[in-house]
C-alpha positions in Angstrom: 54.4 -43.6 -27.6 50.9 -43.2 -29.0 49.7 -39.6 -29.2 46.5 -39.0 -27.3 44.0 -36.6 -28.8 43.3 -33.7 -26.5 39.7 -33.3 -25.3 38.0 -29.9 -25.1 35.4 -29.5 -22.4 32.6 -27.2 -23.3 31.5 -24.7 -20.7 27.9 -23.8 -20.3 26.9 -20.9 -22.4 26.7 -17.9 -20.0 25.6 -14.4 -21.0 27.9 -11.7 -19.6 25.8 -8.8 -18.5 27.4 -5.3 -18.2 27.3 -3.6 -14.8 25.4 -0.6 -16.2 22.6 -2.9 -17.4 22.5 -4.7 -14.0 22.3 -1.6 -12.0 19.5 -0.2 -14.2 20.5 3.3 -13.3 20.4 2.6 -9.5 23.5 3.1 -7.4 25.0 -0.3 -6.3 24.7 0.6 -2.6 20.9 0.8 -3.1 20.8 -2.6 -4.7 22.9 -4.0 -1.8 20.4 -2.4 0.7 17.4 -4.0 -1.0 19.1 -7.4 -1.1 19.9 -7.1 2.6 16.2 -6.6 3.2 15.6 -10.0 1.6 18.1 -11.7 3.9 21.4 -11.4 2.1 24.4 -10.1 4.1 26.4 -7.1 2.9 29.2 -9.4 1.5 26.7 -11.8 -0.1 24.9 -8.9 -1.8 28.1 -7.3 -3.2 29.4 -10.7 -4.4 26.2 -11.4 -6.2 26.0 -8.0 -7.9 29.7 -8.3 -8.9 29.0 -11.7 -10.4 26.1 -10.4 -12.4 28.4 -7.8 -13.9 31.0 -10.4 -15.0 30.6 -14.1 -15.2 31.7 -16.9 -15.0 34.2 -15.8 -12.4 36.4 -17.3 -9.6 36.2 -16.2 -6.0 39.4 -14.3 -6.5 38.0 -12.4 -9.5 34.8 -11.7 -7.6 36.7 -10.4 -4.5 38.6 -8.0 -6.7 35.4 -6.8 -8.5 33.4 -6.4 -5.3 36.2 -5.0 -3.2 35.9 -7.8 -0.7 38.5 -9.7 1.4 39.3 -12.9 -0.4 38.6 -15.1 2.6 35.2 -13.5 3.1 34.3 -13.9 -0.5 34.6 -17.7 -0.3 32.2 -17.8 2.6 29.8 -15.3 0.9 29.7 -17.4 -2.3 29.1 -20.6 -0.4 26.2 -18.9 1.4 24.9 -17.5 -1.9 25.0 -21.1 -3.3 23.0 -22.4 -0.4 20.4 -19.6 -1.0 20.1 -20.5 -4.7 21.6 -17.2 -5.8 24.8 -18.5 -7.5 25.9 -21.8 -9.0 29.4 -23.3 -9.3 30.0 -24.6 -12.9 33.6 -25.9 -12.8 36.4 -27.0 -10.6 40.1 -26.2 -10.2 39.5 -23.3 -10.0 35.8 -23.1 -9.1 34.0 -20.7 -11.3 30.6 -19.3 -10.5 27.6 -17.9 -12.4 24.6 -16.0 -11.0 21.1 -17.3 -11.0 19.0 -15.0 -13.2 17.6 -12.2 -10.9 14.0 -12.7 -12.0 14.2 -16.4 -11.3 15.9 -15.9 -7.9 13.5 -13.2 -6.8 10.4 -15.1 -7.9 11.5 -18.1 -5.8 12.2 -15.8 -2.8 8.7 -14.3 -3.3 7.1 -17.7 -3.4 9.0 -19.0 -0.4 8.3 -15.9 1.6 4.6 -15.9 0.8 4.3 -19.6 1.8 6.2 -18.9 5.0 4.0 -15.9 5.9 0.8 -17.8 5.2 2.0 -20.7 7.3 3.1 -18.4 10.1 -0.2 -16.5 10.0 -2.1 -19.7 10.5 0.2 -20.9 13.3 0.3 -17.6 15.1 -3.5 -17.2 14.9 -3.8 -20.4 16.9 -1.6 -19.0 19.7 -3.4 -15.6 19.8 -5.3 -14.7 23.0 -9.0 -15.3 22.7 -10.1 -12.6 25.2 -11.9 -10.7 22.5 -10.1 -7.4 23.0 -8.8 -5.5 20.0 -6.5 -2.5 20.1 -5.9 0.6 17.9 -2.9 0.6 15.6 -1.4 4.0 14.8 0.0 4.3 11.3 2.2 7.2 10.1 3.1 8.3 6.6 1.1 8.6 3.4 2.5 5.4 1.8 1.8 3.3 4.9 -1.7 4.7 5.3 -2.5 4.2 1.7 -1.2 0.6 1.8 -3.5 -0.1 4.8 -6.5 1.3 3.0 -5.7 -0.8 -0.1 -5.3 -3.9 2.1 -8.8 -3.3 3.6 -10.5 -2.9 0.3 -8.9 -5.9 -1.2 -9.8 -8.1 1.8 -13.4 -7.0 2.0 -16.0 -9.7 1.3 -19.3 -8.0 2.3 -19.1 -4.2 2.1 -16.8 -1.2 2.0 -18.1 2.1 3.5 -16.1 5.3 2.9 -16.5 8.9 3.8 -13.8 11.1 2.2 -13.0 13.6 -0.5 -13.0 12.5 -4.1 -9.3 13.3 -4.6 -8.3 10.8 -1.9 -10.8 8.1 -2.9 -9.6 8.4 -6.5 -6.2 6.9 -5.4 -8.1 3.7 -4.6 -10.6 3.7 -7.4 -9.1 0.7 -9.3 -9.3 -1.5 -6.2 -12.8 -0.3 -5.4 -13.9 -1.2 -8.9 -12.5 -4.7 -8.6 -14.2 -5.1 -5.2 -17.5 -4.0 -6.7 -17.1 -6.4 -9.6 -16.7 -9.4 -7.1 -19.9 -8.5 -5.4 -18.7 -6.3 -2.5 -21.3 -3.6 -1.8 -19.8 -0.1 -1.6 -21.2 3.0 0.0 -19.5 6.3 -0.4 -20.2 9.6 1.4 -18.4 12.0 -1.0 -16.9 15.4 -0.5 -16.7 16.7 -4.1 -19.0 16.8 -7.1 -18.2 13.8 -9.4 -20.3 11.1 -7.8 -20.7 9.3 -11.1 -17.0 8.5 -11.3 -17.4 5.9 -8.5 -20.7 4.5 -9.6 -19.2 1.2 -10.9 -22.4 -0.9 -10.8 -25.7 -1.3 -9.1 -23.9 -2.5 -5.9 -22.4 0.9 -5.4 -24.2 3.9 -3.8 -22.6 7.3 -3.8 -24.0 10.3 -1.8 -22.8 13.8 -1.9 -22.2 14.8 1.8 -25.3 16.7 3.0 -26.5 16.7 -0.5 -23.8 19.2 -1.8 -20.4 17.6 -1.2 -19.0 20.7 0.4 -16.4 20.4 3.2 -17.3 22.7 6.1 -15.9 21.4 9.4 -12.4 20.2 10.3 -13.7 16.6 10.5 -14.6 16.8 6.8 -10.9 16.6 6.0 -10.7 13.0 7.4 -10.7 9.8 5.4 -12.9 7.1 7.1 -13.4 3.6 5.9 -15.0 0.5 7.4 -15.3 -3.0 6.0 -17.5 -6.0 6.7 -18.6 -4.8 10.1 -15.1 -5.8 11.4 -12.5 -3.1 10.6 -12.3 0.6 10.6 -9.7 3.2 9.8 -9.8 7.0 10.2 -7.0 9.1 8.6 -5.8 12.7 8.5 -4.9 12.9 4.9 -3.7 16.5 4.7 -0.5 17.9 6.2 1.1 15.2 8.3 -0.6 12.0 7.2 -1.5 9.6 10.0 -4.3 7.1 10.8 -5.8 4.9 13.4 -6.8 1.4 12.4 -8.8 -1.1 14.6 -10.8 -4.2 14.7 -12.3 -3.2 18.1 -16.0 -3.9 17.7 -17.2 -0.9 19.7 -15.1 1.6 17.6 -16.0 -0.1 14.3 -19.7 0.1 15.2 -19.3 3.8 16.1 -17.5 4.5 12.7 -20.1 2.6 10.7 -22.9 4.4 12.6 -21.4 7.8 11.7 -21.2 6.9 8.0 -24.7 5.4 8.1 -26.1 8.6 9.6 -24.4 10.6 6.9 -26.2 8.5 4.4 -29.5 9.2 6.1 -28.7 12.9 6.1 -27.8 12.8 2.4 -31.1 11.2 1.5 -33.0 13.7 3.8 -31.3 16.6 2.1 -32.1 15.2 -1.3 -35.8 15.3 -0.5 -36.1 18.2 1.9 -33.1 20.4 1.0 -34.9 23.8 0.6 -36.9 23.3 3.9 -33.7 22.4 5.8 -31.9 25.5 4.4 -34.8 27.7 5.4 -34.8 26.3 9.0 -31.1 26.1 9.7 -29.4 28.2 7.0 -27.2 26.9 4.1 -24.8 24.1 5.2 -26.6 23.8 8.6 -24.9 27.0 9.7 -27.1 27.7 12.8 -26.7 24.1 14.0 -23.0 24.1 13.5 -22.6 27.4 15.3 -24.3 26.0 18.3 -22.1 22.9 18.6 -18.8 23.8 17.0 -15.8 25.0 19.0 -14.7 28.6 18.4 -11.8 27.4 16.2 -14.2 25.3 14.2 -16.6 28.2 13.8 -13.7 30.4 12.4 -12.7 27.6 10.0 -16.4 27.3 8.9 -16.7 31.0 8.3 -13.5 31.0 6.1 -14.9 28.0 4.1 -18.3 29.7 3.7 -16.6 32.8 2.4 -15.1 30.7 -0.3 -18.2 28.7 -1.3 -20.8 31.5 -1.1 -20.0 33.0 -4.5 -20.3 29.5 -6.2 -23.6 28.9 -4.4 -25.0 32.2 -5.6 -23.9 31.5 -9.1 -25.6 28.1 -9.1 -28.9 29.8 -8.3 -28.7 32.3 -11.2 
């Protein structure tokens, strides 16, 4: 009998990645939780992470590494294959390799973005056209900051802001980009460093009432309006929460308040000494007439802090 030469079948070259490198210092359960937010089940997430740590691998090997029932592992791998997260590379037994995380996540991001854009267009067509807009309450510093960022990045005509420089500074990079693309920016600033936000000639920065000093409780708010269509007012100190709206009446009111602060800043710039003589520094006599008792007490506490600095500036 003729002797038949044996054939060696080459497997695809697969880089084995250690679990420590895959986890990147994060606990595996946190990775599982993040993958679940992207649409993976618990078993699918654990199977994929186990396969990243050691591959190629059979369903049996993956079930042992991930601590999964063997029957459930087959279903999880089949689903991961359909989602483009793993690939079978051999038969009898079937061995699997993971799709590179960056490649898989980039595809998910592209698909999700396209799906969201398509849904936004389709849902817009089904939206009621009665013209009413409501107020959205937003809680938490991260969520409020994200909404402000979204508003600045979406602006096409103008961005008007009234806030303290420390809070505005968190959005300085996005404001600079907006100014560069031609969005006109107006800032009523609590603070002293107006020049920090003077990105180009399309930006105007006014110190609040000509001095940038916070006196009333309302001076602790962050208010932003964009393009005559959106407005947000946020309490940024203590418990951070905000109200966002596209309601035209509320947007007009917010923009009117900022516009009148701009008027007042220019009036102070020209007639500051006369105004101080008539109403006292920081419009004290006016504020005492119209503040609540609690606001008057807060103002007196603030004046006690700023009075020494004011005297020093005059010497």
